[in-house]
C-alpha positions, 0 to 999 in steps of 0.5 A, a space after each residue: 782305698 779308704 786312706 786315699 779317700 780320707 786324704 782327698 777329703 782332708 785336702 778338699 776341706 783344707 782348700 775350701 775352708 780358707 776360700 769360704 773364710 775369705 769370702 765371709 770376711 770380704 762380705 763383712 768388709 763391704 758392709 762396714 760404715 764409713 765416716 768423714 774425719 770430722 765425724 770420726 773425731 767427734 765420735 772419738 771425743 764423745 766416747 772418751 769424755 768423762 761425765 762430771 
């Protein structure tokens, strides 16, 4: 009986964890900042410029 409960618990956790992880990653994806190509190029140049 106890072994059956442990097996069911492990299976439930094994199925629930990826679903929760997917939901968290999906939620983070929706909050990302987007920029135009020109803005991205300007940002990249600013990040790599060496100060003299």
